[in-house]
All heavy atoms as TSV, in Angstrom:
chain	resi	resn	atom	element	x	y	z
A	1	MET	N	N	11.447	15.272	85.824
A	1	MET	CA	C	12.427	15.404	86.812
A	1	MET	C	C	12.994	16.931	86.940
A	1	MET	O	O	13.047	17.544	85.874
A	1	MET	CB	C	13.689	14.509	86.588
A	1	MET	CG	C	14.750	14.684	87.602
A	1	MET	SD	S	16.207	13.620	87.279
A	1	MET	CE	C	15.683	12.095	87.863
A	2	ASN	N	N	13.221	17.362	88.012
A	2	ASN	CA	C	13.668	18.764	88.261
A	2	ASN	C	C	15.132	18.718	88.283
A	2	ASN	O	O	15.825	18.409	89.255
A	2	ASN	CB	C	13.074	19.317	89.555
A	2	ASN	CG	C	13.486	20.800	89.762
A	2	ASN	OD1	O	14.696	21.158	89.399
A	2	ASN	ND2	N	12.684	21.468	90.459
A	3	ASP	N	N	15.858	19.122	87.097
A	3	ASP	CA	C	17.276	19.095	86.997
A	3	ASP	C	C	18.114	19.936	88.003
A	3	ASP	O	O	19.034	19.625	88.537
A	3	ASP	CB	C	17.706	19.414	85.611
A	3	ASP	CG	C	17.339	18.419	84.574
A	3	ASP	OD1	O	16.982	17.233	85.062
A	3	ASP	OD2	O	17.303	18.815	83.382
A	4	LEU	N	N	17.489	21.095	88.281
A	4	LEU	CA	C	18.046	21.999	89.221
A	4	LEU	C	C	18.002	21.545	90.631
A	4	LEU	O	O	18.976	21.497	91.420
A	4	LEU	CB	C	17.416	23.426	89.189
A	4	LEU	CG	C	18.059	24.430	90.157
A	4	LEU	CD1	C	19.556	24.704	89.808
A	4	LEU	CD2	C	17.242	25.786	90.012
A	5	LEU	N	N	16.883	20.874	91.036
A	5	LEU	CA	C	16.825	20.274	92.365
A	5	LEU	C	C	17.831	19.143	92.437
A	5	LEU	O	O	18.457	18.858	93.459
A	5	LEU	CB	C	15.473	19.794	92.538
A	5	LEU	CG	C	15.116	19.138	93.931
A	5	LEU	CD1	C	15.367	20.152	95.049
A	5	LEU	CD2	C	13.688	18.603	93.928
A	6	THR	N	N	17.936	18.239	91.333
A	6	THR	CA	C	18.859	17.165	91.424
A	6	THR	C	C	20.332	17.652	91.588
A	6	THR	O	O	21.043	17.182	92.296
A	6	THR	CB	C	18.686	16.340	90.210
A	6	THR	OG1	O	17.346	15.862	90.015
A	6	THR	CG2	C	19.624	15.215	90.088
A	7	LEU	N	N	20.559	18.672	90.705
A	7	LEU	CA	C	21.986	19.298	90.938
A	7	LEU	C	C	22.185	19.785	92.258
A	7	LEU	O	O	23.318	19.563	92.886
A	7	LEU	CB	C	22.193	20.425	89.761
A	7	LEU	CG	C	23.551	21.109	89.898
A	7	LEU	CD1	C	24.648	20.220	89.654
A	7	LEU	CD2	C	23.501	22.238	88.900
A	8	GLN	N	N	21.323	20.531	92.808
A	8	GLN	CA	C	21.480	21.050	94.185
A	8	GLN	C	C	21.738	19.941	95.245
A	8	GLN	O	O	22.484	20.016	96.122
A	8	GLN	CB	C	20.445	21.973	94.543
A	8	GLN	CG	C	20.590	23.330	93.727
A	8	GLN	CD	C	19.504	24.387	94.205
A	8	GLN	OE1	O	18.249	23.916	94.345
A	8	GLN	NE2	N	19.863	25.593	94.278
A	9	ALA	N	N	20.930	18.887	95.087
A	9	ALA	CA	C	20.970	17.769	95.861
A	9	ALA	C	C	22.494	17.121	95.853
A	9	ALA	O	O	23.178	16.878	96.825
A	9	ALA	CB	C	20.078	16.617	95.619
A	10	LEU	N	N	23.029	16.975	94.557
A	10	LEU	CA	C	24.422	16.468	94.334
A	10	LEU	C	C	25.346	17.427	94.959
A	10	LEU	O	O	26.301	16.955	95.588
A	10	LEU	CB	C	24.657	16.283	92.904
A	10	LEU	CG	C	26.039	15.811	92.503
A	10	LEU	CD1	C	26.398	14.552	93.126
A	10	LEU	CD2	C	26.226	15.796	90.972
A	11	CYS	N	N	25.202	18.639	94.754
A	11	CYS	CA	C	26.168	19.651	95.355
A	11	CYS	C	C	26.142	19.643	96.903
A	11	CYS	O	O	27.200	19.763	97.577
A	11	CYS	CB	C	25.872	21.071	94.828
A	11	CYS	SG	S	26.090	21.332	93.143
A	12	THR	N	N	24.986	19.445	97.457
A	12	THR	CA	C	24.839	19.334	98.942
A	12	THR	C	C	25.599	18.114	99.398
A	12	THR	O	O	26.227	18.155	100.452
A	12	THR	CB	C	23.355	19.274	99.377
A	12	THR	OG1	O	22.730	20.506	98.914
A	12	THR	CG2	C	23.191	19.133	100.898
A	13	LEU	N	N	25.449	16.958	98.710
A	13	LEU	CA	C	26.188	15.715	99.116
A	13	LEU	C	C	27.723	16.044	99.032
A	13	LEU	O	O	28.422	15.621	99.938
A	13	LEU	CB	C	25.892	14.676	98.214
A	13	LEU	CG	C	24.410	14.071	98.442
A	13	LEU	CD1	C	24.109	13.100	97.341
A	13	LEU	CD2	C	24.325	13.313	99.663
A	14	LEU	N	N	28.122	16.649	98.102
A	14	LEU	CA	C	29.603	16.968	97.903
A	14	LEU	C	C	30.044	17.940	99.006
A	14	LEU	O	O	31.114	17.693	99.564
A	14	LEU	CB	C	29.869	17.643	96.502
A	14	LEU	CG	C	29.977	16.721	95.369
A	14	LEU	CD1	C	29.978	17.549	94.063
A	14	LEU	CD2	C	31.124	15.703	95.414
A	15	MET	N	N	29.189	18.935	99.372
A	15	MET	CA	C	29.597	19.865	100.315
A	15	MET	C	C	29.814	19.285	101.652
A	15	MET	O	O	30.580	19.602	102.480
A	15	MET	CB	C	28.636	21.109	100.226
A	15	MET	CG	C	29.043	22.289	101.084
A	15	MET	SD	S	30.632	23.039	100.535
A	15	MET	CE	C	30.101	23.988	99.179
A	16	CYS	N	N	28.828	18.293	101.975
A	16	CYS	CA	C	28.716	17.786	103.277
A	16	CYS	C	C	29.537	16.504	103.422
A	16	CYS	O	O	29.584	15.857	104.498
A	16	CYS	CB	C	27.200	17.434	103.673
A	16	CYS	SG	S	26.264	18.905	103.695
A	17	ASP	N	N	30.213	16.090	102.406
A	17	ASP	CA	C	30.950	14.836	102.316
A	17	ASP	C	C	32.348	15.076	102.871
A	17	ASP	O	O	33.367	14.977	102.200
A	17	ASP	CB	C	30.979	14.272	100.887
A	17	ASP	CG	C	31.702	12.989	100.814
A	17	ASP	OD1	O	31.444	12.110	101.778
A	17	ASP	OD2	O	32.458	12.691	99.857
A	18	ASP	N	N	32.432	15.307	104.196
A	18	ASP	CA	C	33.712	15.628	104.878
A	18	ASP	C	C	33.651	15.027	106.239
A	18	ASP	O	O	32.991	15.447	107.149
A	18	ASP	CB	C	33.931	17.069	104.949
A	18	ASP	CG	C	35.356	17.462	105.455
A	18	ASP	OD1	O	36.262	16.650	105.376
A	18	ASP	OD2	O	35.488	18.509	106.035
A	19	PRO	N	N	34.403	13.925	106.572
A	19	PRO	CA	C	35.444	13.402	105.654
A	19	PRO	C	C	34.718	12.484	104.690
A	19	PRO	O	O	33.732	11.982	104.940
A	19	PRO	CB	C	36.312	12.523	106.649
A	19	PRO	CG	C	35.414	12.269	107.814
A	19	PRO	CD	C	34.425	13.394	107.950
A	20	THR	N	N	35.292	12.394	103.593
A	20	THR	CA	C	34.721	11.562	102.478
A	20	THR	C	C	34.994	10.090	102.608
A	20	THR	O	O	36.086	9.687	103.198
A	20	THR	CB	C	35.144	12.085	101.102
A	20	THR	OG1	O	34.455	11.310	100.111
A	20	THR	CG2	C	36.736	11.841	100.892
A	21	SER	N	N	34.107	9.265	102.198
A	21	SER	CA	C	34.322	7.800	102.121
A	21	SER	C	C	34.807	7.421	100.716
A	21	SER	O	O	34.951	6.191	100.509
A	21	SER	CB	C	33.134	7.039	102.595
A	21	SER	OG	O	32.060	7.405	101.769
A	22	LEU	N	N	34.856	8.349	99.869
A	22	LEU	CA	C	35.222	8.190	98.426
A	22	LEU	C	C	36.738	8.069	98.294
A	22	LEU	O	O	37.484	8.707	99.098
A	22	LEU	CB	C	34.603	9.283	97.497
A	22	LEU	CG	C	33.165	9.345	97.566
A	22	LEU	CD1	C	32.781	10.653	96.682
A	22	LEU	CD2	C	32.482	8.102	96.844
A	23	THR	N	N	37.193	7.343	97.227
A	23	THR	CA	C	38.603	7.466	96.942
A	23	THR	C	C	38.805	8.863	96.322
A	23	THR	O	O	37.842	9.485	95.797
A	23	THR	CB	C	38.997	6.430	95.870
A	23	THR	OG1	O	38.353	6.634	94.679
A	23	THR	CG2	C	38.745	5.015	96.388
A	24	PRO	N	N	40.115	9.328	96.296
A	24	PRO	CA	C	40.339	10.582	95.669
A	24	PRO	C	C	39.795	10.611	94.165
A	24	PRO	O	O	39.383	11.668	93.713
A	24	PRO	CB	C	41.874	10.799	95.775
A	24	PRO	CG	C	42.196	10.018	97.000
A	24	PRO	CD	C	41.233	8.798	96.992
A	25	ASP	N	N	40.026	9.535	93.457
A	25	ASP	CA	C	39.641	9.479	92.057
A	25	ASP	C	C	38.177	9.591	91.922
A	25	ASP	O	O	37.693	10.348	91.024
A	25	ASP	CB	C	40.227	8.210	91.355
A	25	ASP	CG	C	41.684	8.227	91.131
A	25	ASP	OD1	O	42.363	9.393	91.252
A	25	ASP	OD2	O	42.276	7.243	90.955
A	26	ALA	N	N	37.398	8.864	92.790
A	26	ALA	CA	C	35.971	8.925	92.720
A	26	ALA	C	C	35.451	10.326	93.064
A	26	ALA	O	O	34.551	10.793	92.420
A	26	ALA	CB	C	35.391	7.900	93.628
A	27	ARG	N	N	35.966	10.960	94.068
A	27	ARG	CA	C	35.617	12.307	94.518
A	27	ARG	C	C	35.928	13.304	93.307
A	27	ARG	O	O	35.009	14.093	93.046
A	27	ARG	CB	C	36.337	12.704	95.782
A	27	ARG	CG	C	36.198	14.098	96.174
A	27	ARG	CD	C	34.835	14.435	96.818
A	27	ARG	NE	N	34.755	15.827	97.008
A	27	ARG	CZ	C	33.930	16.426	97.929
A	27	ARG	NH1	N	33.169	15.571	98.712
A	27	ARG	NH2	N	33.948	17.608	98.047
A	28	GLU	N	N	36.994	13.223	92.771
A	28	GLU	CA	C	37.334	14.052	91.546
A	28	GLU	C	C	36.384	13.913	90.401
A	28	GLU	O	O	35.874	14.844	89.775
A	28	GLU	CB	C	38.733	13.845	91.161
A	28	GLU	CG	C	39.261	14.666	90.051
A	28	GLU	CD	C	40.579	14.423	89.498
A	28	GLU	OE1	O	41.325	13.561	90.072
A	28	GLU	OE2	O	41.035	15.042	88.617
A	29	ALA	N	N	36.055	12.487	90.118
A	29	ALA	CA	C	35.190	12.266	89.039
A	29	ALA	C	C	33.715	12.920	89.365
A	29	ALA	O	O	33.054	13.551	88.343
A	29	ALA	CB	C	34.963	10.758	88.808
A	30	ILE	N	N	33.297	12.801	90.517
A	30	ILE	CA	C	31.968	13.369	90.944
A	30	ILE	C	C	31.974	14.918	90.804
A	30	ILE	O	O	31.109	15.513	90.379
A	30	ILE	CB	C	31.496	12.831	92.299
A	30	ILE	CG1	C	31.193	11.332	92.157
A	30	ILE	CG2	C	30.228	13.682	92.666
A	30	ILE	CD1	C	30.928	10.684	93.510
A	31	GLU	N	N	33.052	15.485	91.328
A	31	GLU	CA	C	33.224	16.936	91.224
A	31	GLU	C	C	33.279	17.451	89.779
A	31	GLU	O	O	32.549	18.430	89.459
A	31	GLU	CB	C	34.433	17.388	91.949
A	31	GLU	CG	C	34.216	17.374	93.465
A	31	GLU	CD	C	35.470	17.973	94.192
A	31	GLU	OE1	O	36.478	18.519	93.635
A	31	GLU	OE2	O	35.531	17.808	95.507
A	32	LYS	N	N	33.903	16.757	88.994
A	32	LYS	CA	C	33.967	17.098	87.456
A	32	LYS	C	C	32.663	16.935	86.972
A	32	LYS	O	O	32.141	17.852	86.065
A	32	LYS	CB	C	34.986	16.296	86.752
A	32	LYS	CG	C	36.486	16.579	87.005
A	32	LYS	CD	C	37.353	15.833	86.201
A	32	LYS	CE	C	38.845	16.227	86.451
A	32	LYS	NZ	N	39.831	15.369	85.651
A	33	TYR	N	N	31.898	15.958	87.202
A	33	TYR	CA	C	30.607	15.806	86.668
A	33	TYR	C	C	29.612	16.958	87.265
A	33	TYR	O	O	28.913	17.571	86.438
A	33	TYR	CB	C	29.955	14.549	87.075
A	33	TYR	CG	C	28.609	14.278	86.663
A	33	TYR	CD1	C	28.204	13.975	85.358
A	33	TYR	CD2	C	27.495	14.479	87.533
A	33	TYR	CE1	C	26.959	13.843	84.836
A	33	TYR	CE2	C	26.158	14.228	87.176
A	33	TYR	CZ	C	25.891	13.947	85.849
A	33	TYR	OH	O	24.560	13.892	85.502
A	34	ALA	N	N	29.703	17.153	88.435
A	34	ALA	CA	C	28.917	18.319	89.093
A	34	ALA	C	C	29.350	19.644	88.396
A	34	ALA	O	O	28.292	20.475	88.195
A	34	ALA	CB	C	29.138	18.351	90.616
A	35	ASP	N	N	30.573	19.922	88.142
A	35	ASP	CA	C	31.016	21.142	87.454
A	35	ASP	C	C	30.444	21.182	86.138
A	35	ASP	O	O	29.805	22.258	85.709
A	35	ASP	CB	C	32.490	21.171	87.430
A	35	ASP	CG	C	33.177	21.758	88.690
A	35	ASP	OD1	O	32.539	22.427	89.463
A	35	ASP	OD2	O	34.371	21.465	88.850
A	36	LYS	N	N	30.389	20.113	85.388
A	36	LYS	CA	C	29.880	20.148	83.963
A	36	LYS	C	C	28.396	20.335	84.043
A	36	LYS	O	O	27.897	21.273	83.319
A	36	LYS	CB	C	30.144	18.796	83.308
A	36	LYS	CG	C	29.573	18.726	81.967
A	36	LYS	CD	C	29.396	17.328	81.414
A	36	LYS	CE	C	28.670	17.171	80.139
A	36	LYS	NZ	N	27.377	17.780	80.204
A	37	GLU	N	N	27.674	19.707	84.842
A	37	GLU	CA	C	26.264	19.962	84.972
A	37	GLU	C	C	25.914	21.445	85.413
A	37	GLU	O	O	24.939	22.057	84.879
A	37	GLU	CB	C	25.527	18.979	85.990
A	37	GLU	CG	C	25.619	17.548	85.437
A	37	GLU	CD	C	24.711	17.357	84.148
A	37	GLU	OE1	O	23.689	17.885	84.116
A	37	GLU	OE2	O	25.326	16.750	83.178
A	38	SER	N	N	26.758	21.933	86.361
A	38	SER	CA	C	26.551	23.338	86.779
A	38	SER	C	C	26.842	24.299	85.650
A	38	SER	O	O	25.903	25.223	85.535
A	38	SER	CB	C	27.573	23.570	87.935
A	38	SER	OG	O	27.285	22.683	89.120
A	39	ARG	N	N	27.845	24.124	84.829
A	39	ARG	CA	C	28.128	24.971	83.761
A	39	ARG	C	C	26.944	24.898	82.778
A	39	ARG	O	O	26.519	25.943	82.128
A	39	ARG	CB	C	29.386	24.675	83.222
A	39	ARG	CG	C	30.633	25.205	83.983
A	39	ARG	CD	C	31.874	25.002	83.199
A	39	ARG	NE	N	32.245	23.796	82.872
A	39	ARG	CZ	C	32.818	22.930	83.671
A	39	ARG	NH1	N	33.249	23.196	84.814
A	39	ARG	NH2	N	33.063	21.595	83.246
A	40	ASP	N	N	26.372	23.701	82.433
A	40	ASP	CA	C	25.347	23.490	81.551
A	40	ASP	C	C	24.099	24.271	81.972
A	40	ASP	O	O	23.323	24.626	81.166
A	40	ASP	CB	C	24.989	22.094	81.374
A	40	ASP	CG	C	26.029	21.264	80.532
A	40	ASP	OD1	O	26.924	21.855	80.036
A	40	ASP	OD2	O	25.933	20.029	80.587
A	41	MET	N	N	23.977	24.501	83.298
A	41	MET	CA	C	22.760	25.287	83.784
A	41	MET	C	C	23.143	26.732	84.135
A	41	MET	O	O	22.239	27.402	84.585
A	41	MET	CB	C	22.294	24.603	85.053
A	41	MET	CG	C	21.702	23.320	84.827
A	41	MET	SD	S	20.816	22.790	86.296
A	41	MET	CE	C	20.431	21.110	85.910
A	42	GLY	N	N	24.297	27.242	83.710
A	42	GLY	CA	C	24.551	28.680	83.736
A	42	GLY	C	C	25.400	29.000	85.009
A	42	GLY	O	O	25.601	30.269	85.166
A	43	PHE	N	N	25.923	28.118	85.731
A	43	PHE	CA	C	26.629	28.500	86.944
A	43	PHE	C	C	28.115	28.374	86.557
A	43	PHE	O	O	28.505	27.698	85.614
A	43	PHE	CB	C	26.399	27.440	88.074
A	43	PHE	CG	C	24.960	27.497	88.578
A	43	PHE	CD1	C	24.075	26.518	88.266
A	43	PHE	CD2	C	24.612	28.596	89.408
A	43	PHE	CE1	C	22.740	26.468	88.610
A	43	PHE	CE2	C	23.191	28.615	89.855
A	43	PHE	CZ	C	22.424	27.613	89.512
A	44	ASP	N	N	29.062	28.916	87.376
A	44	ASP	CA	C	30.483	28.894	87.155
A	44	ASP	C	C	31.081	27.493	87.566
A	44	ASP	O	O	31.923	26.961	86.863
A	44	ASP	CB	C	31.192	29.977	88.018
A	44	ASP	CG	C	30.899	31.306	87.515
A	44	ASP	OD1	O	30.495	31.513	86.376
A	44	ASP	OD2	O	30.992	32.269	88.309
A	45	ASN	N	N	30.493	26.885	88.600
A	45	ASN	CA	C	31.084	25.557	89.032
A	45	ASN	C	C	30.000	25.045	90.014
A	45	ASN	O	O	29.006	25.673	90.358
A	45	ASN	CB	C	32.381	25.673	89.629
A	45	ASN	CG	C	32.430	26.673	90.789
A	45	ASN	OD1	O	31.528	26.820	91.661
A	45	ASN	ND2	N	33.405	27.650	90.788
A	46	TRP	N	N	30.187	23.852	90.593
A	46	TRP	CA	C	29.262	23.218	91.497
A	46	TRP	C	C	29.092	24.025	92.855
A	46	TRP	O	O	28.082	23.962	93.355
A	46	TRP	CB	C	29.641	21.760	91.711
A	46	TRP	CG	C	30.752	21.486	92.630
A	46	TRP	CD1	C	32.041	21.119	92.174
A	46	TRP	CD2	C	30.754	21.304	94.096
A	46	TRP	NE1	N	32.904	20.878	93.237
A	46	TRP	CE2	C	32.122	21.061	94.418
A	46	TRP	CE3	C	29.912	21.513	95.060
A	46	TRP	CZ2	C	32.413	20.850	95.736
A	46	TRP	CZ3	C	30.293	21.194	96.375
A	46	TRP	CH2	C	31.493	20.925	96.740
A	47	ILE	N	N	30.189	24.610	93.339
A	47	ILE	CA	C	30.076	25.460	94.483
A	47	ILE	C	C	29.111	26.617	94.290
A	47	ILE	O	O	28.334	26.933	95.174
A	47	ILE	CB	C	31.397	25.833	95.023
A	47	ILE	CG1	C	32.274	24.590	95.386
A	47	ILE	CG2	C	31.279	26.748	96.126
A	47	ILE	CD1	C	33.729	24.907	95.712
A	48	ASP	N	N	29.210	27.215	93.108
A	48	ASP	CA	C	28.322	28.358	92.864
A	48	ASP	C	C	26.845	27.818	92.733
A	48	ASP	O	O	25.952	28.516	93.236
A	48	ASP	CB	C	28.698	28.986	91.459
A	48	ASP	CG	C	28.041	30.224	91.119
A	48	ASP	OD1	O	27.525	31.049	92.001
A	48	ASP	OD2	O	27.671	30.494	89.832
A	49	ALA	N	N	26.697	26.644	92.127
A	49	ALA	CA	C	25.346	26.010	92.081
A	49	ALA	C	C	24.887	25.666	93.532
A	49	ALA	O	O	23.603	25.882	93.742
A	49	ALA	CB	C	25.308	24.750	91.238
A	50	TYR	N	N	25.643	25.234	94.377
A	50	TYR	CA	C	25.311	24.961	95.752
A	50	TYR	C	C	24.770	26.201	96.530
A	50	TYR	O	O	23.825	25.997	97.192
A	50	TYR	CB	C	26.521	24.359	96.500
A	50	TYR	CG	C	26.327	24.235	97.928
A	50	TYR	CD1	C	25.587	23.132	98.441
A	50	TYR	CD2	C	26.783	25.105	98.830
A	50	TYR	CE1	C	25.418	22.940	99.865
A	50	TYR	CE2	C	26.557	24.995	100.193
A	50	TYR	CZ	C	25.874	23.887	100.804
A	50	TYR	OH	O	25.721	23.767	102.117
A	51	HIS	N	N	25.384	27.280	96.234
A	51	HIS	CA	C	24.975	28.521	97.044
A	51	HIS	C	C	23.831	29.324	96.384
A	51	HIS	O	O	23.379	30.121	96.967
A	51	HIS	CB	C	26.264	29.442	97.199
A	51	HIS	CG	C	27.266	28.901	98.075
A	51	HIS	ND1	N	27.055	28.828	99.569
A	51	HIS	CD2	C	28.372	28.367	97.964
A	51	HIS	CE1	C	28.091	28.299	100.045
A	51	HIS	NE2	N	28.970	27.988	99.213
A	52	TRP	N	N	23.408	28.926	95.125
A	52	TRP	CA	C	22.305	29.608	94.504
A	52	TRP	C	C	21.075	29.303	95.200
A	52	TRP	O	O	20.678	28.100	95.528
A	52	TRP	CB	C	22.257	29.189	93.028
A	52	TRP	CG	C	21.276	30.018	92.295
A	52	TRP	CD1	C	21.441	31.260	91.742
A	52	TRP	CD2	C	19.926	29.646	92.039
A	52	TRP	NE1	N	20.280	31.677	91.060
A	52	TRP	CE2	C	19.336	30.734	91.244
A	52	TRP	CE3	C	19.175	28.569	92.285
A	52	TRP	CZ2	C	18.093	30.741	90.863
A	52	TRP	CZ3	C	17.834	28.619	91.994
A	52	TRP	CH2	C	17.267	29.660	91.181
A	53	THR	N	N	20.176	30.308	95.348
A	53	THR	CA	C	18.878	30.152	95.672
A	53	THR	C	C	17.962	31.060	94.857
A	53	THR	O	O	18.480	31.945	94.246
A	53	THR	CB	C	18.551	30.522	97.218
A	53	THR	OG1	O	18.856	31.908	97.314
A	53	THR	CG2	C	19.517	29.768	98.154
A	54	PRO	N	N	16.816	30.823	94.636
A	54	PRO	CA	C	15.832	31.837	93.915
A	54	PRO	C	C	15.994	33.272	94.402
A	54	PRO	O	O	15.919	34.089	93.547
A	54	PRO	CB	C	14.419	31.232	94.178
A	54	PRO	CG	C	14.617	29.827	94.382
A	54	PRO	CD	C	15.899	29.831	95.255
A	55	ASP	N	N	16.307	33.420	95.718
A	55	ASP	CA	C	16.364	34.815	96.145
A	55	ASP	C	C	17.735	35.434	95.758
A	55	ASP	O	O	17.866	36.644	95.849
A	55	ASP	CB	C	16.193	34.861	97.641
A	55	ASP	CG	C	14.780	34.506	98.073
A	55	ASP	OD1	O	13.843	34.627	97.306
A	55	ASP	OD2	O	14.674	33.904	99.229
A	56	SER	N	N	18.618	34.639	95.320
A	56	SER	CA	C	19.956	35.166	95.027
A	56	SER	C	C	20.000	35.834	93.653
A	56	SER	O	O	21.058	36.360	93.239
A	56	SER	CB	C	21.031	34.056	95.084
A	56	SER	OG	O	20.790	33.057	93.980
A	57	GLN	N	N	18.899	35.975	92.956
A	57	GLN	CA	C	18.845	36.593	91.608
A	57	GLN	C	C	19.270	38.038	91.736
A	57	GLN	O	O	19.741	38.559	90.861
A	57	GLN	CB	C	17.437	36.602	91.095
A	57	GLN	CG	C	16.894	35.293	90.869
A	57	GLN	CD	C	15.375	35.352	90.446
A	57	GLN	OE1	O	15.111	36.078	89.604
A	57	GLN	NE2	N	14.602	34.526	91.185
A	58	ALA	N	N	18.963	38.665	92.809
A	58	ALA	CA	C	19.270	40.005	93.134
A	58	ALA	C	C	20.689	40.473	93.179
A	58	ALA	O	O	21.064	41.608	93.217
A	58	ALA	CB	C	18.540	40.536	94.373
A	59	ASN	N	N	21.549	39.435	93.245
A	59	ASN	CA	C	22.994	39.736	93.442
A	59	ASN	C	C	23.822	39.730	92.124
A	59	ASN	O	O	24.941	39.125	92.096
A	59	ASN	CB	C	23.628	38.909	94.581
A	59	ASN	CG	C	23.650	37.402	93.995
A	59	ASN	OD1	O	23.358	37.029	92.984
A	59	ASN	ND2	N	23.979	36.510	95.086
A	60	ASP	N	N	23.314	40.129	91.066
A	60	ASP	CA	C	24.051	40.275	89.795
A	60	ASP	C	C	23.943	38.848	89.033
A	60	ASP	O	O	24.321	38.811	87.892
A	60	ASP	CB	C	25.481	40.582	89.840
A	60	ASP	CG	C	25.690	42.104	90.315
A	60	ASP	OD1	O	24.671	42.739	90.378
A	60	ASP	OD2	O	26.860	42.385	90.557
A	61	LYS	N	N	23.625	37.778	89.698
A	61	LYS	CA	C	23.568	36.510	89.057
A	61	LYS	C	C	22.146	36.369	88.301
A	61	LYS	O	O	21.238	36.605	88.963
A	61	LYS	CB	C	23.660	35.341	90.123
A	61	LYS	CG	C	23.642	33.999	89.505
A	61	LYS	CD	C	24.934	33.514	89.265
A	61	LYS	CE	C	24.914	32.168	88.912
A	61	LYS	NZ	N	25.281	31.841	87.475
A	62	THR	N	N	22.359	36.142	87.033
A	62	THR	CA	C	21.050	35.898	86.317
A	62	THR	C	C	20.595	34.520	86.553
A	62	THR	O	O	21.370	33.623	87.047
A	62	THR	CB	C	21.367	36.008	84.775
A	62	THR	OG1	O	22.370	35.130	84.384
A	62	THR	CG2	C	21.734	37.407	84.378
A	63	LEU	N	N	19.332	34.298	86.442
A	63	LEU	CA	C	18.657	32.982	86.643
A	63	LEU	C	C	19.404	31.957	85.793
A	63	LEU	O	O	19.705	32.215	84.688
A	63	LEU	CB	C	17.203	33.085	86.336
A	63	LEU	CG	C	16.272	32.110	87.011
A	63	LEU	CD1	C	16.363	32.370	88.487
A	63	LEU	CD2	C	14.866	32.390	86.547
A	64	PRO	N	N	19.552	30.693	86.298
A	64	PRO	CA	C	20.093	29.690	85.493
A	64	PRO	C	C	19.253	29.453	84.223
A	64	PRO	O	O	18.179	30.074	84.173
A	64	PRO	CB	C	20.019	28.422	86.489
A	64	PRO	CG	C	19.986	28.992	87.750
A	64	PRO	CD	C	19.307	30.325	87.680
A	65	THR	N	N	19.671	28.513	83.394
A	65	THR	CA	C	19.012	28.409	82.206
A	65	THR	C	C	17.417	28.271	82.431
A	65	THR	O	O	17.014	27.813	83.372
A	65	THR	CB	C	19.471	27.075	81.458
A	65	THR	OG1	O	19.260	26.010	82.335
A	65	THR	CG2	C	21.027	27.163	81.097
A	66	GLU	N	N	16.729	28.717	81.439
A	66	GLU	CA	C	15.252	28.787	81.544
A	66	GLU	C	C	14.686	27.547	81.843
A	66	GLU	O	O	13.689	27.450	82.696
A	66	GLU	CB	C	14.686	29.353	80.203
A	66	GLU	CG	C	14.914	30.860	80.090
A	66	GLU	CD	C	14.242	31.418	78.786
A	66	GLU	OE1	O	13.266	30.872	78.406
A	66	GLU	OE2	O	14.719	32.313	78.211
A	67	GLY	N	N	15.008	26.439	81.374
A	67	GLY	CA	C	14.527	25.038	81.509
A	67	GLY	C	C	14.532	24.739	82.985
A	67	GLY	O	O	13.677	24.281	83.558
A	68	ALA	N	N	15.684	25.024	83.581
A	68	ALA	CA	C	15.837	24.678	85.019
A	68	ALA	C	C	15.072	25.576	85.951
A	68	ALA	O	O	14.508	25.186	86.898
A	68	ALA	CB	C	17.383	24.729	85.408
A	69	ALA	N	N	15.065	26.897	85.504
A	69	ALA	CA	C	14.353	27.762	86.386
A	69	ALA	C	C	12.882	27.650	86.452
A	69	ALA	O	O	12.238	27.879	87.400
A	69	ALA	CB	C	14.676	29.243	85.929
A	70	GLN	N	N	12.330	27.147	85.304
A	70	GLN	CA	C	10.895	26.880	85.212
A	70	GLN	C	C	10.407	25.770	86.150
A	70	GLN	O	O	9.257	25.751	86.510
A	70	GLN	CB	C	10.526	26.499	83.860
A	70	GLN	CG	C	10.637	27.765	82.810
A	70	GLN	CD	C	10.400	27.358	81.454
A	70	GLN	OE1	O	10.116	26.206	80.966
A	70	GLN	NE2	N	10.406	28.314	80.585
A	71	ASP	N	N	11.297	24.936	86.522
A	71	ASP	CA	C	10.895	23.826	87.320
A	71	ASP	C	C	10.833	24.228	88.904
A	71	ASP	O	O	10.403	23.467	89.732
A	71	ASP	CB	C	11.977	22.761	87.324
A	71	ASP	CG	C	11.916	22.004	85.931
A	71	ASP	OD1	O	10.890	22.122	85.297
A	71	ASP	OD2	O	12.940	21.436	85.529
A	72	LEU	N	N	11.316	25.506	89.158
A	72	LEU	CA	C	11.317	25.893	90.611
A	72	LEU	C	C	9.902	25.976	91.225
A	72	LEU	O	O	9.096	26.492	90.808
A	72	LEU	CB	C	12.108	27.141	90.724
A	72	LEU	CG	C	13.625	27.035	90.543
A	72	LEU	CD1	C	14.281	28.378	90.659
A	72	LEU	CD2	C	14.146	26.042	91.564
């Protein structure tokens, strides 16, 4: 499984979930999970992971963790 692809899919769902059908507590839980996974892959938060692309390496951002990057 491609962890980076899965994370980006989750971040896309969060970004496009407006208006949300989730309860505030459920939305917060998913955002916290996405933030944790994002930090584990070298991003600051899920929004940073959402905006990352392989081409964005040139903007001071180092590639996420090697394991995730190898799956690209």
